[in-house]
C-alpha positions in Angstrom: -14.4 22.5 16.0 -10.6 21.1 15.9 -8.8 17.7 16.0 -10.3 15.1 17.9 -7.6 12.4 16.9 -7.7 8.7 18.8 -9.6 9.8 21.8 -13.1 10.3 19.7 -12.7 6.9 18.3 -13.6 5.0 21.3 -16.9 6.4 21.3 -17.5 5.7 17.5 -19.1 2.3 16.5 -16.5 0.2 14.2 -16.8 0.3 10.5 -16.9 -3.1 8.9 -17.7 -3.4 5.2 -21.6 -5.0 4.9 -20.5 -6.6 1.5 -17.6 -8.2 3.2 -19.4 -9.4 6.5 -22.1 -10.9 4.1 -19.5 -13.2 2.3 -17.7 -13.9 5.6 -20.8 -15.3 7.1 -21.7 -17.1 4.0 -18.4 -18.9 4.2 -18.9 -19.6 7.8 -21.7 -21.4 7.3 -20.9 -23.5 4.5 -17.2 -24.1 6.1 -15.0 -23.1 3.1 -12.4 -21.0 3.0 -11.2 -19.1 0.1 -9.5 -16.0 -0.3 -11.8 -12.8 -0.3 -10.2 -9.6 -2.1 -10.9 -6.3 -1.1 -10.1 -2.7 -1.3 -11.5 -1.7 1.8 -8.4 -1.2 4.0 -10.7 0.9 6.4 -12.7 -2.1 7.4 -12.3 -3.3 11.3 -11.7 -6.7 11.9 -14.3 -8.6 13.7 -14.8 -12.1 15.5 -16.4 -13.7 12.4 -13.3 -12.8 10.5 -11.0 -15.0 12.5 -9.5 -17.6 10.5 -9.9 -16.9 7.0 -7.5 -15.1 4.5 -8.2 -11.5 3.2 -6.4 -10.0 0.3 -6.1 -6.3 1.1 -5.0 -4.2 -1.7 -2.1 -1.6 -0.8 -2.0 0.4 -4.0 0.0 -1.9 -6.3 -1.0 -5.6 -5.3 -3.3 -7.5 -3.0 -1.2 -8.6 0.0 -3.1 -11.8 1.6 -3.6 -11.3 5.6 -4.5 -14.4 7.5 -6.9 -13.1 10.3 -5.8 -14.5 13.8 -7.7 -13.5 17.1 -5.0 -10.8 18.4 -5.9 -8.6 15.0 -9.8 -8.0 16.4 -10.4 -4.5 16.7 -7.8 -3.5 14.2 -8.2 -2.2 10.7 -7.5 -4.4 7.5 -5.0 -1.7 6.4 -2.4 -1.9 9.2 -1.5 -5.3 8.0 -1.1 -4.4 4.4 1.8 -2.0 4.1 1.6 0.4 1.3 5.3 1.7 1.8 8.7 -0.4 1.1 11.5 1.0 3.0 14.7 0.5 1.3 17.2 1.4 4.2 18.9 4.7 4.8 21.3 6.2 2.1 24.9 5.5 2.7 26.8 8.3 4.6 29.9 8.0 2.2 27.7 9.0 -0.6 26.5 11.9 1.2 30.4 13.0 2.2 31.5 12.6 -1.5 28.4 14.9 -2.9 29.2 17.8 -0.6 33.0 18.0 -1.5 
């Protein structure tokens, strides 16, 4: 077959965790706002989730993500970074190592 990439994603239905969506709908009915923990980074953000805070696991800890209207259609994992960039190494340290 071969790699289809992002082009094929347009034709697929969005993946939404049913358990997470059920909790969101229940909270929308009762009007309560509490943080929901989830490990599902591949879940697509829907209109129903707007205004809620979802704690997404990044491999080490849960990162609270407040869902805004601009996030609809994106994945939860996009807003919970897994790697910490600590900057590039100093050039002076590299020069000293070569000598």
